[in-house]
C-alpha positions, 0 to 999 in steps of 0.5 A: 602885597598883604590882603590887608593892602590889596583889600584896601589900595587893589593890586595895583594890576591892570585888568586882564581886557586892559591888558590885552588891550595894550598887548595889540598896542605893543606895549613899550612899557608895564610898569605894575605893582606899585604902590604909592598917592592920589592927590586932589588939588581944587577939585570940583565935579557935580557934586564933590567938591575938595580943596585938598585930598591925598590917599594911598593907592596901589597903581599901575603905568602903561606906555604904548606906541600909541598911548599913556594909561595911569591905573591905580585901585581899580579904575584909570586914572589918566588914559591919552592916546600920544597922539591927542592935543589933549596931551599937554593936559599931562604933565609928567615927571621923573621926581626922584630915581624911583619916584614918577610923577603925573600931574593932569588937569582934569578940566582939559579933560570932561569942563565938568570938573576943574581940578587937577591929581597928582599920582605919585607912584614908586617904580625902578621904571620912573625914567625910561616911562617918561622918555616911552611917554615922550616927556624925557627931560 
């Protein structure tokens, strides 16, 4: 990844400490350095309202036996245990053979927020990631 993209979007790599925590969970699959977008729709949070916003990102997706983690830029977008009832607030789909779509209802995770966040990441492992997270079609 060139320097300008890395400065603007991050590296799309998981931080070392988070990667170590995932290793303890025995990751099923990790995909890093992915390009994509994050779209906010009807997003409300204290001091912020966005009807529609789309931005380019670099990201990573990790699926372990216990959780689904989506990292974009320099922070977590989704981190949900696979056995948690909140898992229903996150949908994972394969849009095309090389594109993974993760949609989260943010209001279900924090009552002070509402709206949805859509994360699209390009990866040749889209089908494997969705299946590992238990969202296979």
